[in-house]
N, C-alpha and C positions, 0 to 999 in steps of 0.2 A: 839518850837513845833516839833513834830515828825509825819511823815506821812509814810504810807506803800502803795506801789503800787504792786498789785498782777497781774502779766502779763500773760494773756492767759492760765490760768489753766483750760482748757476746755477738754472735753472728747476726741475729735479728736486728741489732742496733748498728752494725757496721755495714753489712751488705744485704741483709734480709728485709723483712717486711717493714721495718722502720729505719733502714739504713740510709746513709747519705754520703756524698763525696767528702763533706767536712769530717765525718766519722772515719772514713777510710784514710784521710790524710794524717790523722793523729796516731795511727797504729805504730809507725816507726818510733815516734817520740815516747809513747807508752812502753814499748819494748825496751828501749834504751834505758828508761827510768827503772824498769824492773831489773834489768841486768846490773845496773849501777848499785841499786839497793842490795841485791843479793851478793855482789862482790864485796860490799862493806859488812856483810854479815847481819844486815838489818832484816827485820821481819816484814814480809809482804802479805797483805790481806787482799782478798778479792771478794767483791759482792757479785752475786748472780741474781738478776731479776728473775723471779720464779713464779710462773702462773700455771694453771691447770686447765683441763678441758672446759671447765665452766667459766672461763675468763670473761666471755661476753656478757655473762649474767652478773658479774661483780660490779660494785660501784665504779671502779676504774674502767672496766670494760664498757660500761654504758656511756662514759664520757670520752673514751678513746677506743672506739669499736674496731680495732685492728689487732687480731690475734698475734701475739709475739711471746717469745721466751716461755713456751709451754714446756714444762719439765720433761726431759727425755728426748726432745726433738733436736734436730741439727741447729735450729735457730737459738736454742737455749744454751748450746755449748759455747765456751769461750772461743773467740776468734783465733784461728790457727796459729798465727805468728805470736800472739799474746800467750796462748797455751804453751807454745814451745819455749818462750822466754821464761815463763814461770816454772815450767818443768816439773809440775806437781809439788812445788815447795811452798805454795801459798796456803794460808788458812782461809778457807772458803766459807762465806756466809750467804746462804740463800735468803732472799727477802721477797715478800709478796707485795710490798709497797715501796714507796720511793726511798725511804731511809731505813737503816738497820739499827734499831735501838739495842739489839743484842750485841752488835759490834761496838757501838758506842759505850755500852756498859762494860764490855770486856776491856776496852782501852782504858776506861776509868780505873779498872782494877790493876792494870799492869804498868801504867805510865806514872811519871812524877813530874813535878813542875820543871819546865824548861825543855821537856822532851819535844821533838818535832814529829808531827803527823802530817804527811803530805798526801793529797788526793789527786788523782788523775782519772780520766775516763769519760763516760757518757751518762747521761746528757747533762751538760753544765747547768742548764736551767731547770732540771727536774731532780735527778737522783744525786748528782754531785753536790748541788747546793743543799739538798735535804740532809745528806750525810755529813757535810761540812758543819752545818749548823747544829746537828745533833751532837757531833763530836765536840764542838766548841762548848756546848752546854754541859756535856758530861765531863769534859777535861778543860776547864777554863784556864788553867795555868800552863797548858801546853801551847806551843806554837802550831796553829793549824795553817797549812800552806796549800795553795792550789796553783798549779802551773797552767797558765792560760793556754800555752802551746801544746799541752798534753790533754786538753779537754775540747769537746765540741758540743755545741748546743743544737737545738732543733733548728734555729736560724742563727745567723751571725749576730743579729740584734738581741735576741734572747740570751745568747751566750754572754755578750757584753753586760747586759743588765744583771745577770746572775753574778758575774764577777764583781760588779759594783755593790750588789747586795751583800756578798760575802765580805768584801772589804769593809763595808760599813759595820759589820758585825765582828770586826777585829781579826779577820782571817788575813793572812799575808798572801797577796796575789803576785806571783812571779810572772814576768814576761807579758805584762799587760800594757 
């Protein structure tokens, strides 16, 4: 089986308060990946970074004092093209921190040795790497794949560093 994890492709990370040109540039690649997995009948999961009005008072908010992905706001919503590609068919996991242990646990319950779990999205150096390593820990016999062309980091340097980190933890990095 093959599974796709679309990590935090939300307005605030693409064009909003923490958006970047690098994030905007991967939208077509992420949408193509979603359409391809859906056409194959594969399951698509999506994570949503989810914060609340008290974000600036949280440990993360104190270290990154930029309000983003506040539940219910436009910035929290999936990027429009990504939402259209998914078409409501993804299993969605809201997460209040970088990685989703709930998603990793669910994958551990439904996967078997040799299954492929591919990640794409934002940010390579924060939430993609966190989720990839959680999934690798929960599903050590699965092939965890990250497509470098369908991810973007905070900077190009941190993007590359995260890819190297994931590769050293036995994730397969495509297009690097």
